[in-house]
C-alpha positions in Angstrom: 16.8 1.3 -13.1 16.1 -2.4 -12.3 16.7 -3.8 -9.0 16.8 -7.6 -7.9 16.2 -8.3 -4.3 16.7 -11.4 -2.3 13.1 -12.5 -1.7 13.0 -13.5 1.7 16.1 -11.6 3.0 16.3 -8.5 1.0 20.0 -6.7 0.7 20.8 -4.0 3.1 22.9 -2.2 0.9 20.0 -2.2 -2.0 17.7 -1.4 0.8 19.4 1.5 2.3 19.6 2.5 -1.6 15.9 2.6 -2.2 15.4 4.5 1.2 17.3 7.1 -0.1 15.5 7.3 -3.2 12.2 7.6 -1.2 13.8 10.4 1.2 14.6 12.2 -2.1 11.1 12.0 -3.0 11.4 9.3 -5.8 8.5 7.2 -6.9 9.2 3.5 -7.2 7.2 0.5 -8.9 7.6 -2.1 -5.7 6.6 -5.7 -5.2 3.8 -6.1 -2.0 2.0 -9.3 -0.9 -0.6 -8.9 -3.2 0.4 -7.2 -6.3 2.9 -4.8 -7.8 2.4 -0.8 -6.8 3.3 2.5 -7.5 4.8 3.6 -4.1 6.7 7.0 -2.7 7.1 8.4 0.8 3.6 9.9 2.1 5.0 13.6 2.1 6.1 13.4 -1.8 3.4 15.5 -3.4 5.1 15.2 -6.7 5.3 11.5 -6.8 1.9 11.4 -5.9 1.1 13.6 -8.7 3.1 11.1 -10.9 1.3 8.5 -9.9 -2.3 10.0 -10.8 -0.9 11.1 -14.1 0.3 7.8 -15.0 -2.9 6.1 -13.7 -5.1 8.8 -15.3 -6.5 9.3 -11.8 -9.1 12.3 -10.5 -6.9 14.4 -8.0 -9.7 13.6 -5.4 -8.6 9.9 -6.0 -6.8 8.8 -2.5 -4.1 6.2 -2.6 -3.5 4.1 0.1 -1.4 4.6 3.3 1.2 1.5 4.3 2.0 1.8 7.7 4.9 -0.1 9.6 2.7 -1.3 12.7 -0.7 -0.3 14.4 1.0 2.4 16.4 2.2 4.2 13.2 -1.3 3.5 11.8 -2.9 5.4 14.8 -1.5 8.4 14.0 -3.5 8.6 11.2 -7.0 7.3 11.5 -9.4 7.7 14.4 -9.6 5.9 17.3 -12.0 2.8 16.9 -13.1 0.4 19.4 -11.6 -2.7 21.2 -13.8 -5.1 18.7 -11.9 -3.5 15.5 -8.2 -3.8 17.6 -8.9 -7.5 18.2 -9.7 -7.8 14.2 -7.0 -6.2 13.2 -4.6 -8.4 15.4 -6.1 -11.2 13.8 -5.7 -10.3 10.1 -2.7 -7.9 10.0 0.0 -7.7 8.7 -1.8 -9.3 5.6 -3.4 -8.7 2.1 -6.2 -6.4 3.6 -6.8 -2.7 3.2 -9.0 -1.0 6.0 -11.3 2.1 5.2 -11.0 4.5 8.2 -12.4 7.8 9.0 -8.9 10.0 8.5 -7.1 11.9 11.1 -6.5 15.5 10.5 -3.1 15.7 9.7 -3.2 13.9 6.8 -2.5 15.7 3.6 -5.4 16.1 1.5 -4.1 14.0 -1.4 -4.2 11.1 1.0 -7.9 11.1 1.8 -11.4 11.0 -0.1 -13.7 13.9 -0.3 -15.3 11.9 2.7 -12.4 12.2 4.3 -11.8 8.5 4.7 -8.7 6.8 3.9 -7.5 3.3 3.2 -4.4 1.7 5.2 -2.6 -1.3 4.7 0.1 -3.0 6.7 1.8 -5.5 4.3 3.4 -8.7 4.8 6.3 -8.5 2.5 10.0 -8.3 3.4 10.7 -5.7 1.3 8.1 -3.0 2.6 9.0 -3.9 5.9 12.5 -3.3 5.6 11.7 0.0 4.1 9.3 1.3 6.6 11.9 0.2 9.7 14.4 3.0 8.4 11.4 5.4 7.6 9.8 7.7 9.9 6.8 8.4 7.5 4.6 5.8 6.1 4.5 5.1 2.3 1.7 5.9 -0.1 0.8 3.6 -3.1 -1.7 2.5 -5.8 -1.5 -0.8 -7.3 0.0 -0.7 -11.4 -2.6 -0.1 -13.7 -2.3 -3.4 -15.6 -4.0 -6.9 -15.6 -2.5 -8.8 -12.8 -1.4 -11.8 -14.6 0.7 -9.6 -16.3 2.4 -8.7 -13.1 4.3 -12.2 -13.4 6.5 -11.3 -16.0 9.1 -8.6 -14.4 11.2 -8.1 -17.0 7.6 -7.2 -19.1 6.4 -4.9 -16.4 10.1 -3.3 -15.9 10.4 -2.4 -19.7 7.0 -0.9 -19.4 7.7 1.3 -16.2 11.4 1.9 -15.7 11.6 5.1 -17.7 8.9 6.9 -15.4 9.8 5.7 -12.0 13.5 6.1 -10.2 13.2 2.0 -9.9 11.5 -1.3 -10.8 12.3 -3.8 -8.2 12.1 -7.5 -7.9 11.7 -9.1 -4.4 9.9 -12.6 -4.8 7.1 -13.5 -6.9 3.6 -11.4 -6.1 0.6 -13.5 -5.6 -0.9 -11.2 -8.3 -4.7 -10.7 -6.4 -5.8 -7.7 -4.8 -6.2 -7.1 -1.6 -9.8 -7.6 0.3 -11.1 -4.0 1.2 -13.2 -3.8 4.5 -14.9 -0.5 5.6 -13.9 -0.7 9.2 -15.6 3.0 9.9 -18.8 1.1 11.8 -18.8 -2.2 13.5 -19.4 -4.7 12.2 -17.4 -3.9 9.1 -18.6 -4.3 5.5 -16.5 -5.9 2.7 -16.2 -3.6 -0.2 -14.0 -6.1 -2.1 -13.0 -10.0 -2.2 -9.7 -10.2 -2.7 -6.8 -12.6 -1.4 -7.3 -12.0 2.2 -9.9 -14.5 4.0 -13.5 -12.5 4.7 -13.6 -12.3 8.7 -16.5 -13.8 10.2 -19.5 -11.3 10.7 -18.5 -9.0 8.4 -21.3 -7.6 6.3 -21.0 -8.2 2.8 -21.7 -4.4 0.6 -24.7 -6.3 -1.2 -26.7 -7.3 2.3 
């Protein structure tokens, strides 16, 4: 199934339909503020396994949590200092993935062998609308295809709609991956430069 939602004001009826699918454990392909991604509810282990199978990922390859806000995020990461909080307020929501030490309440498939977790607070109207109606965060992973191919929604839907519950269009995606910052220590370390501007003072991994 493929759905077409308004890019700025997703139709509540269709958002409700997608929320119901997520609560039933469905795997969806959704647009984000960076690229299209496989997305499911964080508790949906079977759909997480499906992502790993589609992308041929090892079982210990953690995905990324999509949280509604800082309050929800704080439930899944170990506490951080005031400097980091100020940085997060400057850059989030936005095209950044932050690597934290994971809290103990996260399922094993959401964390790496090093007990870290990637967190995103995404600036996208559809993701925000879904999270507003869900008690748990979403969990996801970008599609395994060239970013330039993500500009053709119909081709993308042809490729994936028979493998997921729905492929959803809600405005164009930028087609550039998020900037990844390891924030376990201060100052943070840049792990991947993407669409998010690298904040001042961040250490580059090669330095």
